[in-house]
C-alpha positions as CSV (number, residue, x, y, z in Angstrom):
1,X,-114.1,95.1,35.2
2,X,-110.5,94.1,34.4
3,X,-109.2,97.0,36.4
4,X,-111.1,95.8,39.5
5,X,-109.8,92.3,39.0
6,X,-106.2,93.6,38.7
7,X,-106.5,95.7,41.8
8,X,-108.0,92.7,43.7
9,X,-105.1,90.4,42.6
10,X,-102.6,93.1,43.6
11,X,-104.1,93.5,47.0
12,X,-104.2,89.7,47.5
13,X,-100.6,89.4,46.5
14,X,-99.6,92.1,49.0
15,X,-101.4,90.2,51.8
16,X,-99.8,86.9,50.9
17,X,-96.4,88.6,50.7
18,X,-96.9,90.1,54.1
19,X,-97.8,86.7,55.5
20,X,-94.8,85.1,53.9
21,X,-92.5,87.8,55.3
22,X,-93.8,87.4,58.8
23,X,-93.4,83.7,59.4
24,X,-93.8,81.8,62.6
25,X,-91.4,79.0,63.5
26,X,-91.4,76.4,66.3
27,X,-88.1,75.4,67.8
28,X,-87.4,72.4,70.0
29,X,-83.6,72.7,70.6
30,X,-80.9,75.3,71.0
31,X,-79.8,74.6,67.4
32,X,-83.2,75.2,66.0
33,X,-83.6,78.4,68.2
34,X,-80.4,79.9,66.9
35,X,-81.4,78.9,63.3
36,X,-84.7,80.7,63.7
37,X,-83.0,83.8,65.1
38,X,-80.6,83.9,62.1
39,X,-83.6,83.7,59.6
40,X,-84.8,87.3,58.9
41,X,-88.1,86.0,57.6
42,X,-89.1,84.6,61.0
43,X,-90.8,87.1,63.2
44,X,-92.4,84.8,65.9
45,X,-90.5,81.9,67.5
46,X,-92.4,79.5,69.6
47,X,-90.2,77.3,71.9
48,X,-91.4,73.9,72.9
49,X,-91.1,72.9,76.6
50,X,-87.6,71.7,77.4
51,X,-84.0,72.9,78.2
52,X,-82.2,75.2,75.7
53,X,-78.5,75.3,76.7
54,X,-76.1,78.1,75.9
55,X,-76.1,81.9,75.9
56,X,-78.4,83.5,73.4
57,X,-77.9,86.7,71.3
58,X,-80.9,88.5,69.7
59,X,-79.8,90.9,67.0
60,X,-83.1,91.7,65.2
61,X,-86.7,92.4,66.0
62,X,-88.5,89.2,67.0
63,X,-91.2,87.8,69.4
64,X,-90.1,84.8,71.4
65,X,-92.9,82.8,73.2
66,X,-92.0,79.9,75.5
67,X,-94.3,76.9,76.2
68,X,-94.8,76.0,79.9
69,X,-91.5,74.6,81.3
70,X,-89.2,76.2,78.7
71,X,-85.8,76.9,80.3
72,X,-82.9,78.8,78.9
73,X,-79.8,77.5,80.7
74,X,-76.8,79.7,80.4
75,X,-73.1,78.7,80.6
76,X,-72.5,80.6,83.9
77,X,-70.3,82.9,82.0
78,X,-71.6,86.2,80.6
79,X,-75.2,87.2,80.1
80,X,-77.7,84.3,79.4
81,X,-79.9,86.3,77.0
82,X,-78.6,89.5,75.3
83,X,-81.1,91.7,73.4
84,X,-79.2,93.9,71.0
85,X,-82.1,94.9,68.8
86,X,-85.1,97.2,69.1
87,X,-88.7,96.2,69.8
88,X,-88.0,92.6,70.9
89,X,-90.7,90.8,72.9
90,X,-89.8,87.8,75.1
91,X,-92.4,86.0,77.3
92,X,-93.1,82.9,79.3
93,X,-89.5,81.6,79.8
94,X,-87.3,80.4,82.7
95,X,-83.8,81.9,82.5
96,X,-80.9,80.6,84.7
97,X,-77.1,80.4,84.8
98,X,-75.5,83.8,84.3
99,X,-71.9,84.7,85.1
100,X,-71.0,85.9,88.6
101,X,-71.3,89.6,87.6
102,X,-73.7,89.2,84.7
103,X,-77.5,89.3,84.0
104,X,-80.1,86.7,83.1
105,X,-81.2,89.2,80.4
106,X,-79.1,92.1,79.2
107,X,-80.9,94.7,77.2
108,X,-79.2,97.3,75.0
109,X,-81.8,97.7,72.3
110,X,-84.8,100.0,72.7
111,X,-88.4,99.3,73.7
112,X,-88.0,95.7,74.9
113,X,-91.1,94.1,76.4
114,X,-90.2,91.2,78.8
115,X,-93.0,89.6,80.7
116,X,-93.9,86.4,82.5
117,X,-90.3,85.3,82.8
118,X,-88.8,83.5,85.8
119,X,-85.1,84.4,86.4
120,X,-83.2,82.4,89.0
121,X,-79.6,81.6,89.7
122,X,-78.4,84.8,88.0
123,X,-76.5,87.9,89.3
124,X,-78.7,90.6,88.0
125,X,-82.2,89.6,86.8
126,X,-82.7,92.1,84.0
127,X,-80.0,94.7,83.2
128,X,-81.0,97.5,80.7
129,X,-78.3,100.0,79.8
130,X,-78.1,102.9,77.3
131,X,-81.5,102.2,75.9
132,X,-85.1,103.4,76.6
133,X,-88.8,102.8,76.5
134,X,-88.9,99.3,78.1
135,X,-91.7,97.4,79.8
136,X,-90.8,94.7,82.3
137,X,-93.9,93.1,83.7
138,X,-95.1,90.1,85.7
139,X,-91.7,88.5,86.1
140,X,-90.3,86.5,89.0
141,X,-86.7,87.4,89.9
142,X,-84.2,86.1,92.5
143,X,-80.4,86.3,92.5
144,X,-77.8,83.8,93.5
145,X,-78.3,82.1,96.9
146,X,-75.6,81.0,99.4
147,X,-72.9,82.7,101.3
148,X,-70.2,82.2,98.7
149,X,-72.0,84.1,95.9
150,X,-73.0,87.8,95.9
151,X,-76.5,88.8,94.9
152,X,-77.2,91.4,92.2
153,X,-80.1,93.6,91.4
154,X,-83.5,92.3,90.4
155,X,-83.9,94.9,87.6
156,X,-81.1,97.3,87.0
157,X,-81.7,100.4,84.9
158,X,-78.6,102.5,83.9
159,X,-79.3,105.4,81.5
160,X,-82.6,103.6,80.5
161,X,-85.3,106.3,80.7
162,X,-89.0,105.9,80.1
163,X,-89.0,102.4,81.5
164,X,-92.0,100.8,83.3
165,X,-91.4,98.1,85.9
166,X,-94.7,96.6,86.8
167,X,-96.2,93.8,88.9
168,X,-93.0,91.8,89.3
169,X,-92.0,89.6,92.3
170,X,-88.5,89.9,93.8
171,X,-86.8,88.0,96.6
172,X,-83.2,87.6,97.8
173,X,-81.8,90.3,95.7
174,X,-79.4,93.1,96.6
175,X,-81.9,95.7,95.4
176,X,-85.3,94.9,93.9
177,X,-85.2,97.7,91.4
178,X,-82.2,100.0,91.0
179,X,-82.9,103.1,88.8
180,X,-79.6,105.0,88.0
181,X,-79.4,108.0,85.7
182,X,-82.8,107.0,84.3
183,X,-85.5,109.7,84.1
184,X,-89.2,109.3,83.7
185,X,-89.4,105.8,84.9
186,X,-92.2,104.1,86.9
187,X,-92.0,101.3,89.4
188,X,-95.5,100.1,90.3
189,X,-97.3,97.2,91.7
190,X,-94.2,95.1,92.6
191,X,-93.6,92.9,95.6
192,X,-90.1,92.8,97.2
193,X,-88.9,90.5,99.9
194,X,-85.5,90.1,101.7
195,X,-83.5,92.7,99.7
196,X,-81.0,95.3,100.7
197,X,-83.2,98.1,99.3
198,X,-86.6,97.4,97.7
199,X,-86.3,100.3,95.3
200,X,-83.1,102.3,94.9
201,X,-82.8,105.5,92.8
202,X,-79.6,107.5,92.1
203,X,-79.3,110.7,90.0
204,X,-82.7,110.3,88.4
205,X,-85.6,112.7,87.9
206,X,-89.4,112.3,87.7
207,X,-89.7,108.8,89.0
208,X,-93.1,107.3,90.0
209,X,-92.9,104.6,92.8
210,X,-96.4,103.5,93.6
211,X,-98.4,100.5,94.9
212,X,-95.4,98.5,95.8
213,X,-94.9,96.2,98.9
214,X,-91.5,95.9,100.5
215,X,-90.9,93.7,103.6
216,X,-88.0,92.2,105.6
217,X,-85.4,94.4,103.8
218,X,-82.9,97.0,105.2
219,X,-84.7,99.9,103.5
220,X,-88.0,99.7,101.7
221,X,-86.9,102.7,99.6
222,X,-83.4,104.3,99.2
223,X,-83.9,107.5,97.3
224,X,-80.6,109.2,96.6
225,X,-79.6,112.4,94.7
226,X,-82.9,112.5,92.9
227,X,-85.5,115.1,91.9
228,X,-89.3,115.0,91.6
229,X,-89.8,111.5,92.9
230,X,-93.5,110.6,93.5
231,X,-93.8,107.9,96.2
232,X,-97.5,107.0,96.4
233,X,-99.7,104.3,98.1
234,X,-96.9,101.9,98.9
235,X,-96.7,99.5,101.8
236,X,-93.4,99.2,103.8
237,X,-93.6,96.7,106.6
238,X,-91.2,94.9,109.0
239,X,-88.0,96.4,107.6
240,X,-86.3,96.1,111.0
241,X,-82.6,96.0,110.3
242,X,-80.6,98.4,112.6
243,X,-80.1,101.7,110.8
244,X,-82.8,100.6,108.3
245,X,-86.1,102.3,107.4
246,X,-89.3,102.0,105.5
247,X,-88.4,105.1,103.4
248,X,-85.0,106.7,103.3
249,X,-84.8,110.0,101.5
250,X,-81.2,111.2,101.0
251,X,-80.0,114.3,99.1
252,X,-83.4,114.4,97.3
253,X,-85.5,117.4,96.4
254,X,-89.0,118.5,95.3
255,X,-90.5,115.1,95.8
256,X,-93.9,114.0,97.0
257,X,-94.4,111.2,99.6
258,X,-98.1,110.5,100.0
259,X,-100.7,107.9,101.1
260,X,-98.1,105.3,102.1
261,X,-98.4,102.7,104.9
262,X,-95.1,102.7,106.9
263,X,-95.6,100.1,109.6
264,X,-93.4,98.0,112.0
265,X,-90.0,99.2,110.7
266,X,-87.0,100.1,112.8
267,X,-87.4,103.7,111.5
268,X,-90.4,104.7,109.5
269,X,-89.2,107.6,107.4
270,X,-85.7,109.2,107.3
271,X,-84.9,112.6,105.7
272,X,-81.3,113.5,105.4
273,X,-80.0,116.3,103.2
274,X,-83.5,116.5,101.9
275,X,-85.2,119.7,100.9
276,X,-88.5,121.0,99.6
277,X,-90.3,117.7,99.8
278,X,-93.9,117.1,100.7
279,X,-95.0,114.4,103.2
280,X,-98.8,114.1,103.4
281,X,-101.5,111.5,104.1
282,X,-99.1,108.8,105.2
283,X,-99.9,106.3,108.0
284,X,-96.7,105.9,110.1
285,X,-97.5,103.2,112.5
286,X,-95.7,101.1,115.2
287,X,-92.2,101.9,114.2
288,X,-89.3,102.3,116.6
289,X,-89.0,105.9,115.3
290,X,-91.8,107.3,113.2
291,X,-90.0,110.1,111.4
292,X,-86.3,111.0,111.7
293,X,-85.1,114.3,110.2
294,X,-81.3,114.3,109.8
295,X,-78.8,117.0,109.0
296,X,-79.4,119.7,106.4
297,X,-83.1,118.8,105.8
298,X,-85.0,122.0,105.4
299,X,-88.1,123.5,103.8
300,X,-90.0,120.2,103.8
301,X,-93.8,120.4,104.3
302,X,-95.0,117.6,106.7
303,X,-98.7,117.7,107.4
304,X,-101.9,115.6,107.3
305,X,-100.0,112.5,108.4
306,X,-100.9,110.0,111.1
307,X,-98.3,109.1,113.7
308,X,-99.5,106.2,115.9
309,X,-97.9,103.7,118.1
310,X,-94.3,104.7,117.4
311,X,-91.8,104.5,120.3
312,X,-90.6,108.0,119.2
313,X,-92.9,109.9,116.9
314,X,-90.7,112.5,115.4
315,X,-87.0,113.4,116.1
316,X,-84.9,116.0,114.3
317,X,-81.6,117.8,114.2
318,X,-82.2,121.0,116.1
319,X,-81.0,123.3,113.3
320,X,-83.5,122.0,110.7
321,X,-86.4,124.2,109.7
322,X,-89.5,122.5,108.3
323,X,-93.2,123.2,108.2
324,X,-95.4,120.8,110.2
325,X,-98.7,122.5,109.6
326,X,-100.3,124.2,106.6
327,X,-103.6,126.1,106.3
328,X,-104.3,125.4,110.0
329,X,-103.9,121.7,109.5
330,X,-101.1,119.7,111.1
331,X,-100.6,116.0,111.8
332,X,-102.3,113.5,114.1
333,X,-100.3,112.1,117.0
334,X,-101.9,109.4,119.1
335,X,-99.9,110.5,122.2
336,X,-101.3,114.0,122.1
337,X,-104.9,113.9,123.4
338,X,-105.1,117.3,125.2
339,X,-107.8,119.9,125.4
340,X,-110.1,120.7,122.4
341,X,-112.4,123.2,123.9
342,X,-113.5,124.5,120.5
343,X,-114.5,121.0,119.5
344,X,-112.9,121.6,116.1
345,X,-110.5,119.6,114.0
346,X,-107.4,120.4,116.0
347,X,-106.1,120.1,119.6
348,X,-105.8,123.4,121.4
349,X,-102.1,123.0,122.3
350,X,-99.1,122.6,119.9
351,X,-97.4,119.2,119.7
352,X,-93.7,119.3,120.5
353,X,-91.3,116.5,119.7
354,X,-87.7,116.2,118.8
355,X,-86.4,114.3,121.8
356,X,-83.8,116.2,123.8
357,X,-82.1,112.9,124.7
358,X,-81.7,112.3,121.0
359,X,-79.8,115.5,120.7
360,X,-77.5,114.7,123.6
361,X,-76.8,111.1,122.4
362,X,-75.9,112.4,119.0
363,X,-73.1,114.4,120.6
364,X,-72.2,111.7,123.1
365,X,-72.9,108.2,121.6
366,X,-72.2,106.4,124.9
367,X,-75.5,107.8,126.3
368,X,-77.4,105.4,123.9
369,X,-77.2,102.8,126.7
370,X,-79.9,104.8,128.5
371,X,-82.2,104.8,125.5
372,X,-85.9,103.9,126.4
373,X,-85.0,103.9,130.1
374,X,-87.8,105.1,132.5
375,X,-85.8,108.2,133.4
376,X,-85.4,109.2,129.8
377,X,-89.1,108.6,129.0
378,X,-90.1,110.8,132.0
379,X,-87.6,113.5,130.9
380,X,-89.0,113.6,127.3
381,X,-92.6,113.7,128.6
382,X,-91.8,116.7,130.9
383,X,-90.0,118.5,128.0
384,X,-93.0,118.0,125.7
385,X,-95.5,119.6,128.0
386,X,-93.3,122.4,129.1
387,X,-94.8,125.6,127.7
388,X,-91.3,127.2,127.1
389,X,-90.4,127.0,123.4
390,X,-87.1,125.3,122.5
391,X,-85.0,125.1,119.3
392,X,-84.5,121.4,120.0
393,X,-88.1,120.6,119.4
394,X,-90.3,119.9,116.4
395,X,-93.4,122.0,116.8
396,X,-96.7,121.2,115.1
397,X,-98.9,124.3,115.8
398,X,-102.1,122.6,114.6
399,X,-102.1,119.0,115.7
400,X,-105.2,117.2,114.6
401,X,-107.8,115.8,117.1
402,X,-108.7,112.8,114.9
403,X,-106.7,110.7,112.5
404,X,-106.6,111.8,108.9
405,X,-108.8,109.7,106.6
406,X,-106.2,108.2,104.2
407,X,-107.3,106.6,101.0
408,X,-105.2,103.5,100.5
409,X,-105.5,100.3,98.6
410,X,-106.0,97.0,100.4
411,X,-102.8,95.0,100.3
412,X,-102.8,91.2,100.1
413,X,-101.7,89.6,103.3
414,X,-101.0,86.0,104.3
415,X,-104.0,86.1,106.5
416,X,-106.3,87.1,103.6
417,X,-104.9,84.2,101.6
418,X,-105.7,81.8,104.4
419,X,-109.2,83.1,104.9
420,X,-110.0,82.8,101.3
421,X,-108.6,79.3,101.1
422,X,-111.0,78.3,103.8
423,X,-114.0,79.8,102.1
424,X,-114.2,77.1,99.4
425,X,-114.8,74.1,101.7
426,X,-117.5,76.1,103.6
427,X,-119.2,77.0,100.3
428,X,-118.9,73.4,99.1
429,X,-120.4,72.2,102.4
430,X,-123.4,74.4,102.1
431,X,-123.9,73.5,98.4
432,X,-123.9,69.8,99.3
433,X,-126.4,70.4,102.2
434,X,-128.7,72.4,99.8
435,X,-128.4,69.7,97.1
436,X,-129.2,66.9,99.6
437,X,-132.2,68.9,100.9
438,X,-133.6,69.3,97.4
439,X,-133.2,65.6,96.6
440,X,-134.9,64.6,99.8
441,X,-137.7,67.0,99.2
442,X,-138.2,65.8,95.6
443,X,-138.1,62.1,96.7
444,X,-140.7,62.8,99.5
445,X,-143.0,64.5,97.0
446,X,-142.8,61.6,94.6
447,X,-143.4,59.1,97.4
448,X,-146.6,61.0,98.5
449,X,-147.9,61.0,94.9
450,X,-147.5,57.2,94.8
């Protein structure tokens, strides 16, 4: 009996000791916040709504939770919030006021979890370096505004592998997310608006880029010197800067570009010094140029894509060698409705593109003044339907008779928001009509009973 009581008291004391060692503290000023951070017994710090001035350094594991309207206001010199410990969690804050080349939050400890943070008036939003295993989710990030100040990156990863960047909103940044020398990272579910590049990779391997939306930027993606990049189910729309593109693949190898919507950009997809990549199940729509294959881009497999409404569907350097059909399946081109006597899945004649004028203008840039002139359009049409093969052409031996069914998520648009906002008044109107009808019916029945 006494043994049981002894074990019970020991167990209870351990529980109480655990609770005592994991204290929660509320702070209402910068002084109280710094005091809580210096107390090793405090594991959770709750910040009351208000302004906390000064740069903050976190040197131990802690969980910081801000109340609505909690602002960390930096000195405009250095990083506003520096995380130098492992397993730190920060959530529900507003962070402002970094130095001209510094970050709102600088992370050098491992496994940081930063979420529901608004970062404004900072150079870089979140900058993680020489660390790993982070999760940056549901944050709003914008850089400095104005002509006199340069913008930085929304989230900047340098040698920060195994990091997940999910469901953040970026606008007016140099790059939304820049992944440099950081393998096994994922960038998913983000929205990026008015950037230089939406997502930029450099010297990284095995990167997942999926379910993102990039608009009104120079390039939706800028993938450079990377391997095994998986670009899946993204939406690149209205990136119309000259020399820009929805997707730019440069010096990149063994990657997969699949099930993306690339619509209304200056150039849809560019490959340059790109080899052994797979492009499949993409909708390339209404771009000035659908697909441009630049120098030294070989051994890429490009099939089961839809090219529709592009001024120029596909152009290529003439020395490139790529595969445009596989297992008797090619791509769908909306300007290639020729004979299909077999009534099967493909058109009976090969599709040829490449644009001879493009080849000539590359050698003689002054010829660009004739671009899209009626004479050049007629020339290209005659070249396409000429049965004589030419090395200057891209040839799809098995062009499809019907568009490829592409499984893609529905992306939220402004129009959808407007329509949904109008549904509520309509529902309310019908509810009031129904309620009034029931009241009138009930009143009439009681009146008859009287």
